[in-house]
VOVO-94049 format. One record per residue (C-alpha): y, x, z; residue in one letter. Coordinates in steps of 0.1 Angstrom, whole numbers. Example, Ala and Ser with C-alpha at 12.3 -4.5 7.8 and 13.67 -1.06 7.14 Angstrom:
2
[r [-45 123 78] 'A']
[r [-11 137 71] 'S']
***
This chain:
319
[r [340 446 -230] 'M']
[r [326 423 -257] 'I']
[r [290 432 -246] 'A']
[r [298 425 -210] 'V']
[r [313 391 -218] 'L']
[r [283 383 -239] 'A']
[r [259 391 -211] 'L']
[r [280 369 -187] 'L']
[r [277 341 -212] 'G']
[r [239 344 -213] 'L']
[r [238 343 -175] 'A']
[r [251 307 -176] 'G']
[r [279 291 -157] 'P']
[r [286 301 -121] 'P']
[r [267 284 -93] 'A']
[r [296 263 -82] 'H']
[r [296 247 -117] 'A']
[r [260 234 -114] 'E']
[r [257 196 -119] 'E']
[r [255 179 -85] 'P']
[r [220 166 -75] 'L']
[r [233 130 -73] 'A']
[r [243 132 -110] 'E']
[r [209 142 -123] 'K']
[r [197 106 -123] 'H']
[r [228 86 -130] 'R']
[r [225 49 -137] 'A']
[r [219 44 -174] 'G']
[r [198 75 -177] 'E']
[r [160 71 -181] 'N']
[r [140 78 -150] 'L']
[r [102 81 -153] 'H']
[r [81 83 -121] 'L']
[r [43 85 -119] 'V']
[r [28 61 -93] 'L']
[r [-8 65 -82] 'A']
[r [-25 32 -73] 'T']
[r [-63 28 -68] 'A']
[r [-95 15 -85] 'T']
[r [-94 -16 -107] 'P']
[r [-98 -50 -91] 'G']
[r [-80 -41 -58] 'G']
[r [-46 -49 -44] 'G']
[r [-29 -16 -52] 'F']
[r [-34 -18 -90] 'P']
[r [-22 -54 -90] 'A']
[r [8 -45 -69] 'Y']
[r [16 -14 -91] 'G']
[r [16 -35 -122] 'E']
[r [38 -62 -107] 'A']
[r [62 -37 -92] 'L']
[r [66 -18 -125] 'A']
[r [72 -50 -144] 'A']
[r [97 -63 -119] 'A']
[r [117 -31 -119] 'I']
[r [117 -30 -157] 'R']
[r [131 -66 -156] 'E']
[r [161 -57 -134] 'V']
[r [165 -21 -145] 'N']
[r [150 -11 -179] 'P']
[r [161 25 -174] 'D']
[r [135 30 -147] 'I']
[r [98 33 -157] 'T']
[r [69 35 -133] 'L']
[r [39 52 -151] 'D']
[r [8 39 -133] 'L']
[r [-21 62 -126] 'R']
[r [-55 49 -114] 'A']
[r [-71 67 -85] 'S']
[r [-97 63 -59] 'K']
[r [-72 50 -34] 'G']
[r [-52 61 -4] 'S']
[r [-70 94 4] 'T']
[r [-69 106 -31] 'E']
[r [-33 95 -35] 'N']
[r [-23 116 -5] 'L']
[r [-40 146 -21] 'D']
[r [-22 139 -54] 'L']
[r [12 137 -36] 'L']
[r [7 169 -16] 'R']
[r [-2 188 -48] 'S']
[r [28 173 -67] 'G']
[r [5 158 -93] 'Q']
[r [23 124 -89] 'V']
[r [57 114 -78] 'D']
[r [47 83 -58] 'L']
[r [15 70 -43] 'G']
[r [4 38 -27] 'L']
[r [-11 45 7] 'V']
[r [-26 20 33] 'Q']
[r [-11 20 68] 'G']
[r [-39 38 87] 'E']
[r [-40 67 63] 'Y']
[r [-3 68 60] 'A']
[r [3 69 97] 'Y']
[r [-23 97 101] 'E']
[r [-7 118 73] 'A']
[r [29 113 83] 'L']
[r [23 119 120] 'A']
[r [5 151 113] 'G']
[r [30 168 91] 'Q']
[r [51 199 98] 'G']
[r [86 206 87] 'A']
[r [101 193 55] 'A']
[r [96 193 26] 'P']
[r [69 167 34] 'A']
[r [55 134 21] 'I']
[r [80 106 30] 'A']
[r [81 68 30] 'V']
[r [101 56 0] 'V']
[r [95 18 3] 'A']
[r [71 -7 19] 'P']
[r [44 -25 -1] 'V']
[r [35 -55 20] 'Y']
[r [19 -64 53] 'A']
[r [-18 -68 48] 'A']
[r [-38 -89 74] 'P']
[r [-74 -77 74] 'G']
[r [-101 -103 70] 'L']
[r [-137 -107 62] 'F']
[r [-145 -133 35] 'V']
[r [-179 -149 31] 'V']
[r [-192 -178 9] 'P']
[r [-184 -211 26] 'A']
[r [-220 -222 23] 'D']
[r [-235 -189 34] 'G']
[r [-252 -180 67] 'P']
[r [-222 -162 82] 'V']
[r [-200 -187 101] 'T']
[r [-186 -164 129] 'A']
[r [-176 -128 133] 'F']
[r [-207 -120 153] 'T']
[r [-229 -132 125] 'D']
[r [-221 -100 106] 'L']
[r [-245 -81 128] 'R']
[r [-275 -68 108] 'G']
[r [-261 -80 75] 'R']
[r [-249 -61 44] 'P']
[r [-211 -60 45] 'V']
[r [-190 -45 17] 'A']
[r [-162 -26 35] 'L']
[r [-143 -13 4] 'G']
[r [-142 18 -17] 'T']
[r [-148 53 -2] 'R']
[r [-112 63 -4] 'S']
[r [-96 30 5] 'S']
[r [-74 25 36] 'G']
[r [-89 -10 38] 'L']
[r [-123 6 45] 'T']
[r [-108 25 74] 'A']
[r [-92 -7 87] 'M']
[r [-125 -25 85] 'A']
[r [-143 2 105] 'R']
[r [-115 1 132] 'T']
[r [-118 -37 135] 'I']
[r [-156 -36 137] 'L']
[r [-155 -9 164] 'R']
[r [-129 -27 184] 'G']
[r [-149 -59 183] 'A']
[r [-180 -41 196] 'G']
[r [-199 -35 163] 'L']
[r [-208 0 151] 'D']
[r [-199 0 114] 'P']
[r [-227 24 106] 'E']
[r [-255 9 128] 'Q']
[r [-248 -27 137] 'D']
[r [-241 -38 101] 'I']
[r [-255 -25 68] 'R']
[r [-223 -10 53] 'P']
[r [-217 -11 16] 'I']
[r [-192 13 0] 'L']
[r [-180 2 -35] 'L']
[r [-173 23 -65] 'D']
[r [-146 -2 -76] 'H']
[r [-128 -27 -54] 'A']
[r [-134 -54 -80] 'G']
[r [-171 -52 -75] 'D']
[r [-170 -70 -41] 'G']
[r [-168 -107 -52] 'P']
[r [-198 -104 -76] 'A']
[r [-218 -89 -48] 'M']
[r [-211 -119 -26] 'L']
[r [-220 -143 -54] 'R']
[r [-254 -127 -60] 'D']
[r [-263 -121 -24] 'G']
[r [-261 -83 -23] 'R']
[r [-234 -86 3] 'A']
[r [-231 -112 30] 'A']
[r [-194 -104 36] 'A']
[r [-165 -86 20] 'L']
[r [-136 -70 38] 'F']
[r [-101 -69 24] 'G']
[r [-64 -71 32] 'G']
[r [-34 -90 21] 'G']
[r [-30 -127 14] 'T']
[r [-28 -121 -23] 'G']
[r [-56 -96 -24] 'W']
[r [-75 -102 -57] 'P']
[r [-109 -101 -40] 'G']
[r [-100 -129 -16] 'F']
[r [-86 -150 -43] 'R']
[r [-116 -145 -65] 'A']
[r [-140 -156 -38] 'V']
[r [-119 -185 -26] 'A']
[r [-116 -199 -61] 'Q']
[r [-153 -195 -70] 'A']
[r [-177 -225 -68] 'P']
[r [-185 -234 -32] 'G']
[r [-153 -218 -19] 'G']
[r [-149 -192 9] 'A']
[r [-146 -188 47] 'R']
[r [-123 -162 62] 'F']
[r [-130 -145 95] 'L']
[r [-108 -125 117] 'G']
[r [-120 -105 148] 'P']
[r [-126 -123 181] 'P']
[r [-94 -130 199] 'A']
[r [-105 -111 229] 'G']
[r [-111 -80 208] 'A']
[r [-76 -78 193] 'I']
[r [-60 -58 221] 'P']
[r [-87 -31 219] 'A']
[r [-84 -29 181] 'I']
[r [-46 -25 184] 'L']
[r [-50 2 211] 'A']
[r [-74 21 188] 'A']
[r [-49 24 159] 'S']
[r [-11 27 161] 'P']
[r [-7 16 125] 'S']
[r [-22 -19 131] 'L']
[r [-2 -50 141] 'R']
[r [-12 -84 153] 'R']
[r [-9 -109 124] 'M']
[r [-16 -146 118] 'T']
[r [-26 -161 85] 'V']
[r [-11 -196 83] 'P']
[r [-33 -226 74] 'P']
[r [-36 -233 37] 'A']
[r [-29 -197 27] 'T']
[r [-63 -198 9] 'F']
[r [-80 -228 -7] 'P']
[r [-100 -247 18] 'G']
[r [-85 -229 48] 'Q']
[r [-75 -256 74] 'T']
[r [-67 -235 104] 'E']
[r [-46 -204 112] 'A']
[r [-65 -171 115] 'I']
[r [-55 -146 141] 'D']
[r [-62 -110 131] 'T']
[r [-47 -75 127] 'V']
[r [-33 -57 98] 'G']
[r [-10 -30 86] 'S']
[r [18 -22 62] 'W']
[r [10 -2 31] 'S']
[r [37 21 17] 'F']
[r [50 37 -14] 'V']
[r [51 74 -4] 'L']
[r [69 101 -22] 'G']
[r [58 137 -29] 'K']
[r [74 166 -10] 'P']
[r [108 173 -23] 'G']
[r [111 142 -44] 'L']
[r [146 141 -59] 'D']
[r [169 120 -36] 'P']
[r [189 107 -65] 'A']
[r [158 93 -81] 'A']
[r [147 77 -48] 'V']
[r [181 62 -43] 'A']
[r [179 45 -78] 'R']
[r [143 34 -72] 'L']
[r [149 18 -38] 'V']
[r [180 0 -50] 'A']
[r [159 -13 -80] 'A']
[r [131 -25 -57] 'I']
[r [156 -43 -35] 'D']
[r [171 -60 -65] 'K']
[r [137 -68 -80] 'A']
[r [125 -89 -50] 'K']
[r [127 -123 -68] 'P']
[r [110 -109 -99] 'A']
[r [83 -93 -77] 'L']
[r [78 -126 -58] 'A']
[r [71 -144 -91] 'R']
[r [44 -120 -100] 'R']
[r [28 -118 -66] 'L']
[r [34 -154 -53] 'P']
[r [9 -150 -24] 'N']
[r [25 -119 -9] 'E']
[r [58 -113 8] 'R']
[r [79 -93 -17] 'P']
[r [86 -57 -8] 'S']
[r [119 -55 11] 'D']
[r [131 -20 21] 'P']
[r [146 -35 53] 'R']
[r [111 -42 65] 'D']
[r [107 -4 71] 'L']
[r [128 -6 103] 'A']
[r [99 -23 121] 'A']
[r [71 -6 102] 'A']
[r [76 32 107] 'V']
[r [96 57 127] 'P']
[r [130 64 111] 'A']
[r [121 101 108] 'E']
[r [93 93 83] 'W']
[r [117 78 58] 'L']
[r [128 97 27] 'H']
[r [164 107 33] 'P']
[r [176 87 3] 'A']
[r [158 56 16] 'T']
[r [173 60 51] 'A']
[r [207 64 35] 'S']
[r [203 32 14] 'Y']
[r [193 12 45] 'L']
[r [223 25 64] 'R']
[r [246 15 36] 'Q']
[r [231 -20 31] 'T']
[r [232 -26 68] 'D']
[r [270 -24 68] 'Q']
[r [288 -57 73] 'P']
***
């Protein structure tokens, strides 16, 4: 009898005594999550750093460990293989990945990043004064794995320019290399996304200033029809130094995606912290709209949301 009781003790408590999932990440307990960003000098690393600091300010028990990557496509691979908990993924790649998934467990949307209008930036005193002037010129589209590069190609095609034949495409090793290529003439234009995108700010603040170009107005319907992730967007005047007129363009939301099977309790804590951290994030990214989980309602289908994110939105939507 003693031996039998000892064996039962080694087997552990019965299944019904297991700690509930929601208790595994109680408030006050340390929560560490690995977030994949992108190459230095781009918008994703800047956002990741700002988000981690803002969350730490409002909830010191949550730590985001940032992991540099090649960008959206690698982040999707890292998520699928479970090598990271979270990944930043640009809209076009996110839509493609989320729409093509099978049954759960699957990658899911945890939170929005921000809406990123896509623009080409050129030196203000350079030869490119209109979108059509890109033809035949070297254009830095972004890094090989960046969702912004995919957006640039979609915009060019919709505007009637073959991104492989009608321009001289440049793919960057690091997102931060683009502004220097504009300054020394290796590139005539640089594509990017987001009103706070570091490349845009660097070119606009350089001697001589910058000019920003959206696609021709007549091409916008064709561009939107080519990609379900893109939205019509307007960049207000004075968003960038020297910008005197509004710029009509297209853009997309980027997202914080979670790996398959990411703990709902952890996601619930994280989303609540992101919501609470909006003012702290706005201070760190003054040129971007701070991430608000409620923006997801208009950005993605509800079935793509992580269950804990969907639950949080339902709760916060109550009167």
